[in-house]
C-alpha positions as CSV (number, residue, x, y, z in Angstrom):
1,M,10.5,6.6,18.9
2,G,10.9,8.2,22.2
3,Q,9.6,6.7,25.3
4,A,7.8,9.9,26.3
5,A,6.0,10.2,23.1
6,A,5.0,6.6,23.0
7,K,3.7,7.2,26.6
8,F,1.8,10.0,25.6
9,L,0.1,8.0,22.8
10,Q,-0.8,5.1,25.2
11,H,-2.3,7.4,27.8
12,H,-4.3,9.5,25.0
13,V,-5.7,6.1,23.6
14,E,-6.3,4.6,27.2
15,S,-8.3,7.8,28.1
16,R,-10.3,7.9,25.2
17,R,-11.1,4.3,25.2
18,P,-10.5,2.4,28.5
19,G,-9.1,-1.1,28.3
20,A,-8.2,-0.6,24.5
21,L,-4.4,-1.4,25.2
22,K,-5.3,-4.6,27.1
23,Q,-7.5,-5.5,24.1
24,L,-4.9,-4.8,21.6
25,E,-2.3,-7.1,23.8
26,G,-4.7,-9.7,23.6
27,V,-4.9,-9.6,19.5
28,F,-1.1,-9.0,19.1
29,G,0.4,-10.5,22.2
30,F,1.1,-13.9,20.1
31,I,3.9,-11.9,18.1
32,P,7.2,-12.2,20.3
33,Q,7.8,-9.4,22.7
34,E,11.1,-8.2,21.3
35,L,9.4,-7.6,18.0
36,R,6.8,-5.2,19.8
37,E,8.6,-3.6,22.6
38,G,12.3,-1.8,23.2
39,P,14.5,0.2,21.5
40,W,15.0,0.6,17.7
41,A,18.0,-1.0,16.2
42,W,20.2,1.4,14.2
43,A,20.1,-0.3,10.9
44,P,16.6,0.2,10.1
45,T,16.3,3.7,11.7
46,L,19.0,4.6,9.2
47,V,17.2,3.1,6.2
48,V,13.9,5.3,7.0
49,A,16.2,8.4,7.6
50,A,17.8,8.0,4.2
51,L,14.5,7.3,2.6
52,A,13.1,10.3,4.0
53,Q,16.2,12.6,3.3
54,G,16.1,11.3,-0.6
55,I,12.1,11.9,-0.8
56,F,12.7,15.5,0.4
57,A,16.0,16.2,-1.7
58,S,14.3,14.9,-4.8
59,A,11.1,16.9,-4.5
60,P,11.7,19.6,-6.8
61,S,12.9,17.3,-9.7
62,A,10.0,15.0,-9.3
63,T,7.4,17.5,-9.2
64,A,9.0,19.5,-12.2
65,A,8.3,16.2,-14.3
66,F,4.5,16.1,-13.2
67,A,2.2,16.1,-16.1
68,A,-1.6,15.3,-16.0
69,L,-3.1,12.5,-18.0
70,P,-5.1,13.2,-21.0
71,E,-8.8,13.5,-20.5
72,A,-10.4,10.2,-21.4
73,P,-14.3,10.4,-21.5
74,G,-14.7,7.2,-23.3
75,L,-13.5,5.6,-20.1
76,A,-15.5,7.6,-17.7
77,G,-18.4,5.1,-17.5
78,R,-16.3,2.2,-16.6
79,R,-14.1,4.2,-14.1
80,L,-17.2,5.4,-12.2
81,G,-18.2,1.8,-12.2
82,G,-14.7,0.9,-10.7
83,F,-15.4,3.4,-7.9
84,G,-18.9,2.1,-7.1
85,F,-17.1,-1.4,-6.7
86,G,-14.2,-0.1,-4.6
87,A,-16.9,2.0,-2.5
88,A,-19.1,-0.9,-2.0
89,V,-16.1,-3.0,-0.6
90,L,-15.2,0.0,1.7
91,L,-19.0,0.3,2.8
92,Y,-19.2,-3.3,3.6
93,M,-16.0,-3.3,5.5
94,L,-17.1,-0.2,7.4
95,R,-20.6,-1.7,8.4
96,K,-19.2,-5.0,9.4
97,W,-15.8,-4.0,11.3
98,G,-16.1,-0.4,11.7
99,S,-13.1,2.0,10.5
100,W,-10.4,0.6,12.3
101,P,-9.1,-1.4,9.2
102,M,-8.6,1.9,7.5
103,V,-5.1,2.1,9.5
104,S,-4.0,-0.8,7.5
105,W,-1.5,-0.3,4.1
106,T,-4.0,-2.8,2.6
107,M,-7.3,-0.6,3.0
108,L,-5.5,2.5,2.4
109,G,-4.2,0.9,-1.0
110,W,-7.8,0.0,-1.8
111,T,-9.0,3.3,-1.0
112,C,-6.2,4.9,-3.0
113,T,-7.2,2.8,-6.2
114,T,-10.9,3.4,-5.5
115,M,-10.4,7.4,-5.6
116,R,-8.0,6.9,-8.5
117,Y,-11.3,5.6,-10.3
118,L,-13.3,8.4,-9.0
119,A,-10.8,11.1,-10.2
120,G,-10.7,9.5,-13.7
121,G,-14.4,9.1,-14.1
122,L,-14.9,13.0,-13.1
123,G,-12.1,14.2,-15.2
124,Y,-9.5,15.2,-12.6
125,T,-6.8,14.1,-14.7
126,S,-4.1,15.7,-12.3
127,L,-5.1,13.8,-9.2
128,Q,-5.7,10.7,-11.4
129,R,-1.9,10.8,-12.6
130,A,-1.0,11.7,-8.6
131,L,-2.6,8.5,-7.7
132,T,-1.2,6.3,-10.7
133,F,1.7,4.8,-9.1
134,P,0.8,4.9,-5.5
135,S,-2.2,2.8,-6.4
136,L,0.0,0.2,-8.3
137,F,3.0,0.3,-5.8
138,A,0.5,-0.1,-2.5
139,N,-1.5,-3.1,-4.2
140,S,1.3,-4.8,-5.4
141,V,3.3,-4.7,-2.3
142,T,0.1,-5.9,-0.4
143,V,-0.2,-9.1,-2.5
144,L,3.6,-10.1,-2.5
145,V,4.4,-9.2,1.3
146,W,1.1,-10.8,2.4
147,Y,1.6,-14.4,0.8
148,L,5.4,-14.1,0.9
149,G,5.9,-12.7,4.1
150,V,3.0,-12.0,6.7
151,V,1.1,-15.2,6.2
152,P,4.2,-17.7,6.4
153,G,5.4,-15.6,9.2
154,I,2.2,-15.6,11.3
155,L,1.8,-19.6,10.7
156,V,5.4,-20.2,11.8
157,I,4.9,-18.3,14.8
158,T,1.4,-19.6,15.5
159,P,1.3,-22.6,17.9
160,K,0.8,-25.9,15.9
161,G,-2.4,-26.7,17.2
162,K,-3.9,-23.3,16.0
163,R,-2.3,-23.1,12.4
164,R,-5.2,-24.6,10.8
165,K,-7.4,-22.1,12.1
166,A,-5.0,-19.1,11.5
167,F,-4.5,-20.6,7.9
168,N,-8.5,-20.5,7.4
169,N,-8.8,-17.3,8.8
170,M,-6.0,-15.7,6.6
171,I,-6.5,-17.6,3.4
172,M,-10.0,-19.0,3.1
173,S,-11.6,-15.7,3.9
174,W,-13.3,-14.2,0.8
175,F,-12.9,-10.6,2.1
176,L,-9.2,-11.1,2.6
177,F,-8.8,-12.7,-0.5
178,L,-10.6,-9.9,-2.1
179,V,-8.3,-7.0,-0.6
180,H,-4.9,-9.4,-0.6
181,G,-5.5,-10.7,-4.1
182,M,-7.9,-9.3,-6.3
183,N,-6.8,-5.9,-5.2
184,F,-3.9,-5.8,-7.8
185,P,-6.0,-6.6,-10.7
186,F,-8.3,-4.0,-9.6
187,S,-5.7,-1.2,-9.5
188,F,-4.0,-2.6,-12.8
189,A,-7.0,-2.6,-14.7
190,D,-7.3,1.0,-14.6
191,W,-3.7,1.6,-15.8
192,Y,-4.3,-0.9,-18.5
193,V,-7.1,0.8,-20.4
194,Q,-5.0,3.9,-20.6
195,P,-1.7,2.8,-20.3
196,V,0.9,5.5,-19.1
197,R,4.8,5.9,-19.1
198,L,5.8,6.3,-15.5
199,D,8.5,8.8,-14.9
200,L,10.4,10.3,-11.9
201,F,7.4,12.1,-10.5
202,D,5.6,8.5,-10.5
203,L,8.3,6.8,-8.7
204,W,8.6,9.7,-6.2
205,A,5.1,9.8,-5.5
206,G,5.0,6.0,-4.8
207,F,7.9,6.2,-2.4
208,A,6.5,9.3,-0.8
209,Y,3.0,7.3,-0.1
210,G,5.2,4.6,1.1
211,L,7.2,6.9,3.5
212,L,4.0,8.5,4.6
213,Y,2.8,5.1,6.0
214,I,5.7,3.8,7.5
215,T,6.0,7.1,9.4
216,F,2.4,6.6,10.4
217,Y,2.8,3.1,11.2
218,L,6.1,3.6,13.4
219,A,5.2,6.8,15.1
220,V,1.5,5.9,15.9
221,L,0.5,2.4,15.6
222,D,3.6,0.7,16.8
223,P,3.6,2.8,20.1
224,I,0.0,1.8,20.7
225,G,0.4,-1.8,20.2
226,V,-1.2,-2.1,16.9
227,H,1.4,-4.4,15.2
228,L,-0.3,-5.3,12.1
229,Y,2.9,-6.1,10.1
230,F,5.4,-7.4,12.4
231,I,7.8,-7.7,9.9
232,L,8.0,-3.9,9.7
233,S,9.4,-3.9,13.3
234,P,12.2,-1.6,13.8
235,R,13.6,-3.4,16.6
236,K,15.6,-5.9,14.7
237,W,18.4,-5.4,12.3
238,W,16.7,-7.3,9.7
239,G,14.2,-4.8,9.6
240,A,16.7,-2.4,7.4
241,L,16.7,-5.5,4.8
242,V,12.7,-5.4,5.0
243,Y,12.8,-1.7,4.2
244,A,15.4,-1.6,1.6
245,G,13.6,-4.6,0.0
246,I,10.5,-2.8,-0.1
247,V,12.1,0.3,-1.9
248,L,13.7,-2.3,-4.2
249,L,10.4,-3.8,-5.1
250,G,8.6,-0.6,-5.5
251,A,11.6,0.4,-8.1
252,S,11.2,-3.2,-9.8
253,I,7.4,-2.5,-10.2
254,W,7.8,0.7,-11.5
255,A,10.4,-0.9,-14.3
256,A,8.1,-3.5,-14.9
257,V,5.0,-1.3,-15.4
258,N,7.1,0.7,-17.9
259,A,8.5,-2.4,-19.8
260,L,4.8,-3.5,-20.1
261,E,3.7,-0.2,-21.3
262,A,6.7,-0.4,-24.0
263,R,5.2,-3.5,-25.3
264,L,1.8,-2.4,-25.4
265,L,3.0,0.7,-27.5
266,L,4.8,-1.7,-29.9
267,A,1.8,-4.0,-30.3
268,A,-0.3,-0.9,-30.7
269,G,2.3,0.5,-33.5
270,A,2.3,-2.9,-35.4
271,G,-1.4,-3.0,-35.6
272,G,-2.4,-4.8,-32.6
273,S,-5.7,-4.3,-30.4
274,V,-4.1,-2.3,-27.7
275,S,-4.9,1.0,-29.5
276,A,-8.4,0.2,-30.3
277,A,-9.1,-0.7,-26.7
278,A,-7.1,2.0,-24.7
279,G,-5.8,4.4,-27.3
280,A,-2.3,5.5,-27.9
281,S,0.2,5.2,-24.7
282,V,0.6,8.3,-22.6
283,G,3.9,9.9,-22.3
284,A,6.0,7.6,-24.9
């Protein structure tokens, strides 16, 4: 990001909340400086640019493939219940920590799932379909990146005498476990009760969701010092591998969900219990 734009954002934040930048430095200062400051490496920059170009180029084909989910009034009650649970978690977060966690991939993914439950409960089937794969993608990536990337990485760069405290804060916290572990079954359950075969639109929607977040992260959060996910740093060549890996992970999740949908459909056709529980699969 340009230095002028970064300075503008920093000035804006400091003018609105004096001392905020210093507070952020105190929170994220343990992350190596070369990951927080300096010019971007060319490799991750090219990956982000290629992803953006691909998403814009494929938008017409993806939107042409869009189809709303069929209405499922029998599931409205449990979906509204799911919305109530998701909203209660968000309300707890807002009351305890304020709104700042909403800038994280984790809580935006939780919100996406919560809104999908609400859309399904109220019969807004187009919105429900649009949020289907972003919900699954966001929460799957949260679990995998948190436990395979963020937590081990923070433990490595944390001084030895403080690692146990860091471990307890990140792993033993019931709230962090809820939004970094139970978030996946929370999002998956809504798909499972009404399985749908994912198509080009779903894959595109998931990647567009991811691009919007990485753009927000790199253009807004990174310049002001909010380094929630140091592995997303664009200042090292290996950032390209991280970005490409997330894209590959998204495609793998999309393929895995469709493989499961095919198995559920086969089980339903063979007289299994899936059709009784969820109805025939959509989009087969």
